[in-house]
N, C-alpha and C positions, 0 to 999 in steps of 0.2 A: 504494499499499499504506500502511495506517495502522498505525504501530507503537504498541503499547500503552504508556501512560505510568504509571509506578509511583505518581505523585502522584494519579492518578485515584481510587484506592481511598480514600486519606485524605480527599480532597475530599468523596467521596460519604458518608463516615462523618460528615461535619459538616453535611450538608444537612438542612433542616427541623428545626433546633435553635433556631429563634427569632432567628437572626443572619444577616447578609449573609456571603457568602464573597467575599473579594477575592483575586485571582490577579495577582501582579506578575511581570514578566519582561521581558528585553530584546526588542527587536523580532525577529521571525522565529524564535522558539524553539518555536512551535506552540501558543500560547495559544488561538487561535481554533479550531484542530482539536480540541483537548482539550475545550473547552466545547461545541462542536457535537456531539461524540460523546456527552457526558453528556446533551445535550438530546434525543438520539434515544430515551432511555429514558422520556421524559415526554411524553405525548400533548398535554396542555394547557400548552404552553410557548411562549415568545416570545423571538426573538433580535433584539436592537437593536444596529445598527452605528453608533457615534457618530462615524464618519467622515462619515456622511450628515448634511447641514445640517438637514433636517427633523426628524431623530431628536434632534439636539442641542437644537433649539428646543423640542421637546415635553417635554424633561426639565429645562429650565432655568427656575429661579424659578417653579415651579408649586406649587400647594397639594396637599396629600395627596389631596384629592377629585379634582383634575385628573389627577394621576399614576395613580391607581387606575382612573379611567375610561379613560385612554389604554391602559393595560396589559390591561384587561378581565378576563375570568374565567379567569385563568391560574394554574397552580400554581408555575411556574418562569419567571422572566425573566432573560435574560442580557444584560448591558450591556457590550458589547465596546468597547475603547478608551475607557473611561469618563472618563479624564483630560481628554478633549476638552470635557466638559460643564462649564460654569462653575458653581461651587458644588455640584459633584457630591456632596460629603459630606453636605450638607443634604438633597439629593434622596434619597440612600440612607437617611438617618436617618428621613425621613418615611415611606418605604416599609416599613422595618423596624418602626417604631412603630405604623403604622396599617393594615398588611396582614399580620397575624401568620401567616396561613396561606400567604403567598406566599414563596417562596425566591428571593432575589436573588443572582446571581453577577455580579461586576463584574471586568473585566480591565483592566490598565493596562500600558503598555510601559515606563514609567519610574517608579521608586519615589518619587523626589523630587517628581514632578509629582502623581501620584495620592495619595500618602500625605499630602502637605501639605494637600491639599483634603479629605481624609477624616478626618485624625487626631482632631481635636477632636469633630466631630459624631458620629463612629462609635465613640467610646470605649465599650468594653464591648458593642458591637453588631456586631462583625465577627470572623470567622476569617480570618487572612491566610496566604497561601501564596506561595512563590517557585517559578516554573517556570524551570529552566535549560535549555540545550541537552541533547540526549539524554544519559542515562547510558549507558556502554558496554553494560551488561547489558540495556538496553532495545532494542538493535539486534539481538540474537540470543540465543537460549537455549542455543545450542550452544557449549560451551567451545572446541571445535576451530576453529570459525569465528571466534570472538572472538580467539583467539591468532593465527590466520592473518592477520587484518586489522588487528592491533594497530598495526603501524608506519604503516599508512595513517591510522588514527585519530589517531596522534600528529602526523602532518604536516598532515592536513586537518580534524581536529577532528570534532565531533559535532552541528553544526547540522543540523536535519531536511532541509533542501534539499540539503545535501552528501551525506547518507547516501542519500537517494532517487535522486539523479542524480550519481553520482561522476565521470562523464566531464567535467563542467563545473565541478569543484570549485574550481579556482583562481579562475575568474571570479566564481562565486558568492560566495566568501569576500571577494574584493575589493569586490563590490557591497555585501555586508552590512556590511563595515567602513566603506567610504566613504559609503554612502547612508543607513544606518540607525543604526549603534551610537552614535556620539557626536552625532547630530543632536538628540537629546533634551537632551544636556548643553549644546549651543550655544543651543538655544531657551530654556533655563532662565534667567530673569531677563535675557533679551536678550543673552547672551554672543555676541560677534562676532569671536572670535579662533581660527578653525579651525587656523591654523598652529601656535599654542602647544599646542593639544590634540594635534595629530599629533606634534609634537616630543616631547611628554611621553610619549605612548604608545610612540614608538620607543625612547626612553630606558628606560622601564620594561620593554619587551620584551627589551632587551639585558641587563637586570639580574635576570631571573628566576632564582631560586634564591640570589641574594646579598642582603645587607642593603641596604636603600634609604636613602640620606641625603637628606633634604629640602634641606639646605644645598648639597650637591653639585648636586642637580637645579636649584635656584634659580640657582646660578652658571652652569650649562650653558645654561639657557634664558634667562638675562638678566632674571629677575623676582625678587621677594622670596619668602621661605619661606612666608609667609602665602598668597600666590597659588598656590604649588605645592600646599600642603595643601588649599586650597579646590578645586582642579581634580582632585586625586586623589579627594577626597570625592565629587565629581560623577560621576566615572567609576565609583566604587563603586556609587553610587545608580542609575547606568544599567546596572548588572549586567555591566560589562565586566571589572572586576578585583575582587579581594578581598585583604584584608590578614591576615597572621599576625603577632601580637605575640610578644615573647620571653617565655618562662617564666622568672620570676625570684622565687625563694624565698630563696636564699642570696645577698643582695645584694653581698657582698664578692667572690664568685667569678663570678657570672653577670651578663651584660649586661641592662640593664633599660630602655633608651630607644631601641630600634631596632625595625625592622619589615621583613618580607619582603612583596612583592607578587606575586600570581599572577593569571593570566588564567582566567576561567571556561571559555574554550575555546582550545585550543592552535592550532586552525586559524586563528582570528582573530589570535592572537599572530604566527603565521607570515605572515599576510597583511599585517600592519603593517610587518614588515621585508622583505616580498617574498622569502621564502625557503621554497620548497616542495621542496627537495632531499630525497632519501631519507636515512635516518639514516647510512648508510655514507659519505655525502659531507658530513656536517655536523660542525662542531666544537662544537655546542651540544646534542648528543644527550642528555647527562646532565641538562642544564637542562630540556630539553623533557620528559623522562621524569618528572622531579621535579614539574614543573608539572601534567602530565597526572594523575599518581597522586594528588596532593594535591587537585586540583580534583574528581576523581571521588569521593574520600572525602568532600569537603566537600558535594558535591551529594547523595551517598547519605545522609549525616546529615540533611540538610534534608528529603529526600523521606520518610525513615522517621520524621521528627519526633524524632530523638535530640537531647537537650539536652546537649551537651558543649562544653567550653571547649577551643579549639584554639590551639596555639602552635608555635614552633620553640624549640630550646634551644641555647645556646652559652655557653661560659665565656670569660673574658679570656685564658685559656691555649689557646684555639682548640679545645677539645673541643666537639663539637656533635652534635645529632640533628635531622634534617630536619623531623620532624613529631611533635607530642606532643598527646595528648588527655587531658583530665581529666574523669572521669565518676564521680560519688559519691565524690569525694575520692581516687580511685585514678588514678595516672598510667600511661600507656602510651606508649612511644616507638617510632618506626619510622625507620630509615635507608633511604633510597630510592636504589637503584643498579640500573642497567640490567643489568649483568653480575654483580655481586658476589654471593657466597653468604653464608651466615650467619657472623657474627663476634661477638665479645664486645662488650658495650656499653661506652662510654667509662668510665674508671675513676671520674671524678667523679660521673657519673650513678648508677653502681651504689652508690657510697658514700653519696651524699646521699639518694637515693630508693630505699631498700632494698626496699620492697614493690612497686616499679614493674615493668612488663614492658618487653621490648625485643625487636625483630625487624627483620631486613633484608628489604625488599620489592624483589624483582627481577622480570624478565620471565617467570620460571617459576612464581612463586607469588603473583602479584598479584591473581588473580581473586577470591579470598575476601576480600581487603581492600577491593576496590572494588565 
């Protein structure tokens, strides 16, 4: 079964606009399935898998004439795993500049790899998109089904393989985590310390929902803060984690130099700590719920192309809000609690941001939010 991806519509709206379309995303999130589906709508199309050595050779260090001859009379060409092609940015630039009626779609499994190779040559020549694991709303249109399966999604996440074949979820997640996710990070600039990556991921998994201190992580891992920051950046670029900075407008009251780190997929997070217990047997259910809701909102904003600034908010006196968005100068805050019902916003929030909104998101009202 092929589940429709909400990003497909946005991508189609950007086709044949005189620019390449670049789709980033972690391994196994469904990039190939998505572009193959788009391809079915175009009779004169070509799919190129850059895992194949002959394809890489045909796209490497070629003139525009050679590239156009290789592609032939096509309207659409899909270059999958494009980061495997040396100087791929120049190849894409030549196609965009010299074959204006040809639409190029390129996919890459790691942003630091593909983007570093495309950033300068493709300046002003590409639309970029990020494909994450499924959004919850992509797995069913039935609210009753989504509510019934919610706990399973929190525990096992939303990777396509997990959704399609739930009986092998644990093994699939362990394979995705061990074999794919941080492989890109290790390959980047020849990094050869998988143990450090794994220890860092475990530490981050256990601190979901809490403020992360690079100093404490450095002490725990036996490295310096610069190394911790560098590895966290790599994990971000591999689409494993994302950061939330603090909202800081009233510097005397609000923290300003901290961050929270969440996982794009809670199933991966649970695979890292090898905990697939049901929520009733967990002591981290609140953390898991917070990560899940914020990740879903984060993915939803990306899919819809919403340009919002995202934060968490906390004062030195420990008043806090889990998630804050700023759009058009307007602030909205959400407290994310599995069981809790509505309550008043923190006093400092209400006094400082008088025109802001506030809501508690729980398991009963989360669907509209995500």
